[in-house]
N, C-alpha and C positions, 0 to 999 in steps of 0.2 A: 182347865189348866190356869194356874195363876197368872194374874196380869203383871206386867213388869214395870217397874218404878225407877226413879233415879237414872233415866237412860240420858236426859238432856245434857247433864252437866259434862258427859264424856264428849260432847261435841266441841267444847272450846279448850280442851286440854292440849297444849302446846304440841305435844308428841303426835297426837292424833291430827292436828292442821298440818303438821310438817309432812306427815305420811301421805295425806289426802292430797296436798300441793305437788308432792314430787310425783305422785301417781298420775294426777292430770296433766303435769307437764310432760310427762314420759309418752302419754298414750294421746295427745294432741298433735294431729297432723300438720297444723298450721305452725311451722317451726319459727317463723318471723314473730308471730304472736306471742310464742312462748319465750323468745329471746327479750322481748320488751317486758316481759311479765316478770323475768328473772332478774332484769336490771334492777328492779324495785322489790325486790323479794320482802325484805324486811318491813317496807311500807303496807304490803299487801297482806302478809301475815297478820301483822298488828291490825289491821284493818278487819280482817276476818274474824280475829279473836276479840275485838271490843264489839262487834255487831252481835256475835253469838252469846257473849256473857251478858251483855246489856238487853237481849232480846228485842232487838230492832231490826231484824232481817225482814227484807221485802224483796220478792223474787222480782229479778231484772227482766227485761224484754226479752222475747226470743227472736233469733232468726230462724225464720220457717221457709222450707223449701221442699221441693216434690221430687221424688224418684220414680221410675217407672219400670224397674226391672229387679226383681220378677214381676212384680207389679205394682200399681199405683200405690204409693204411701206417702203420708204426710210426716215430714221429719222435722223436728225442733232442735235448736242449738242454742247454748248459752255462751255468755262471756265466760272467761276462766275464773274470775271471782264468784260467779254463780255456781260453775261446775266443781269447785273446791267444796263449797258448802253442800252442794247436792250429794258429794261423795261422802261427807262427814253424816249428814244425816242418814244416808244408806248404811254406812258403815257401824255407825255408833246407835242408831235408833231402830231402824227397820230390820236389819239382819238379825240381830239378838232377838227380836220380838216376834219375827214372822219365820225365820228358818227352823227351828226346832218343831213347828208344827206341820210341816210340808212332808208329803209321803215320798218314799225314795223314788217312785214312779214318775214323779215330777221332775224332768229331766233338764229344764232350762235354767240359765242365768245363776249357776250355782258353781262354786270350785268342785271340780272333779266331774261336772257334768257338762251337758252340751250336745251337739248333733252327733259326735262320735259316740258318746255314750247311749243316744237314741238308737242308732244303727246297731250297736253291739246288744242292747237290750231285744231288740227285734228279733235279731237273727237267733238270740238264745231262745226266744219265745217259740218262734218257728220250728227250732230244733226239738224243743221239748214237745210241742204240739204233733208235729209229725210221728214221733215216737209214742206217744201216750194216746192219740186219737186216729191217725192215719188220716182221715177226712175232718176237717172243721172249718170255722168261718170266721172273719175279721170284720169288725165293724169300725169304720174309719170315719171320724167325726171332725168338723172343722167350724170354728165359730165365724160367723159373718161381721167383718169390720170391727174384730175384737176391740183393739186399743180405742179405737174411736166410740165405742158403745159401752166402755166402762162407766157405770154410774158412780158419781161421786157421793151420793149420800149412803147407798149401799156400801161403798168401800169403806166410809169413815165409821160406819156401825160394826163392819169386822175388825177393824184396826182398835176401836174401843174396846174390843174384848179381849184384845192381846195387851194392849198398853194402857197402864194408869197414869202416867206421868203427863200433867196436863201442859206442861212447856214443850214436851216432846211432840204430843198430838197437836199442839197449835201451829208449830213449824211444818210438820207434815201435812196439814191440811192446807196451810198456805200455798205450798208446792202444788197439791192437788187442784185447788182453785185457780191457779195460774192459767190453767187451760180452760176455756169456756165450757169444752165438752170432751169427755173422756180423758184419755192420757196420751201425752206426746211421745211418740218414738224417738228415742236418743238419748234420753235421760237415765242415769243410772237408777233412780227412785222408781222411774216407769216401770223398769224392767223387773223390779223386785215386786211392786205393788201387783204388776199383772199376773206374775206367777201365785201371787198370793189369793188374788180375787177368785180364782176358781178352785181354791184349796176345799172348799166345801163340797165342790162336785167330785172330785178326786176322792174325799172321803166316802161321799154317797156311793160312788162306783164299787169301791173296794169293800166297803162294810155293809151298805144295803142290798146293792145288786150282787155281791159276793163275786165279782170279776177278780180272778187271781192273776191272770196275765193282762196287762194294763200298762200303757205307756202315755205320758202326756208331755209334749214341748210347746209351751205356750198354750196356744189356741187349737193345736192340732194334736188329736189322739187316736188310740187303737184300742180295741178290746178284741182279745182272743177267747173264743168259746167253742166247744163241740157242737152244740145246738144252734141252728139256723133260727129255730123259733123263739128261743130265749134271747137272742141278741135282737131280733125284732123287738121283743118286749121290752128290753134294756133301751133301744132306739127311742122308742115312744116315751118312757120314763126320764130319759136324758132331756129330750126335748121340752118336756113339762118343767124339769128341774132349772134349765138355762133360762126358761121364760121368766121365772121367778127372780134369776138374776140380772132381769133387762136385757137378756142377750138372745139370738136366735142360731141355729145351725145353719150354714149356707147349702146351696145345692149340691156341693161335691160330697156331702156327707152321704155315704151308702155302705150296703153289706158286700162282702167280695167272699166268694169260696176259696179254699186254701190254695186252688190250682190257679187262681186269677192272678193276674198281675195288679199291682197297685203302687202309687207313689207315696212315700212318707219322707219328709224333710228333703225333698228334691231328688230322692232315690227310689229305685224300685226295691222289691224284697231281696234280691241278689247284691243289693249295694251299689248297683250301677246307675249313674247318672241318667237325666232323661234322654231318650231317643233323639237320633238325629232329625228327624222330621220336626221335632219340638223345638230343636235348636233353630232351624230354618224359620220357623214361626216367630220364634222371639226375635230373630234379626230383621224379618220385615216390619215387625213392630217397632224397633229400633229405627229404622229407616223411615218410617211414616212419623215417627216422633222428631226425626231430625227436619223432615220437609216441613213439619208443623212449626218448627221454630222451638220445640220445648226442650230438645237437647243439643249441645253443641257439635261440630264436626268431630272433635277429638274423641267424645263419648262414642260415637258410633264407630270411629276407627277403632278404638280399644276393644270394643265388643266383637268386631270383626277380626282381629288379631288373636283374642283370647279363644273364641270359638273355633278358629282354624286349627290352632294347635291342640284344642282339646278333641276334634273330630278326626284331625290327622288327614284332612283332605280339603281340596279347594271348596270355598264355599260363595255360592252366587244368590244374590236376592234381587 
């Protein structure tokens, strides 16, 4: 496929800057920070324009914090100035270059996609396989510490095969290298780069392994097939492939029979959330984190209230 050129110039077009600025202000939860940013809108818009036009952008420091639900993750947050530029790079450079080469079964971080699309696709494949095969098997795979394990050099080589514009590559590489290792969860660029990083795996599974019924949401993916032995072979080949990508499958990756239950994107194959005993386990974990001083009391209280309404019964931990 032809590499794209003349992408960088779109980042400092005033209409694109204004659109990214409004999107960031609309989606930022800290409204006090947004009010202060809007007060000097013209100054900030001009600064972004000059920075990008003169090619002097340097990634600012991250605000780094950790979340513990549904599992421990390292999250990065940027200043509003950096967020606007991050959105511009995503919208005007990465999306035009990356999105066209993605398979339809890659259902994360795109318009019209998401967890809802993942459930719909899973239900569709289960329905088809029930009618077509009766008895079949599902290979569920998950990458261990996916975002933190993404290799910068491999990612850059993949991007060079899609982007010809040197200025566009330079600013994208600056954003990638702003993290010492892997990609930080929280940036728009990280989401797009993450779905692109495993694009070669998607094509390998669809084209080389000839898996017709396949779904991937970031690092979590399912393969449906009538043959248990063939899925075992696929499992071995996928392990080899992800190893070349400097990744590895975690221990949750395994083979299921069509009659077995499994969890995909937090729900079972009937579309229901995790069972009550799993909720209790998560709440015990929240209580432990509170005792250790890793989360505030307000966070524990919010979890108790939300899970109580979810389960519609008294919760004791």
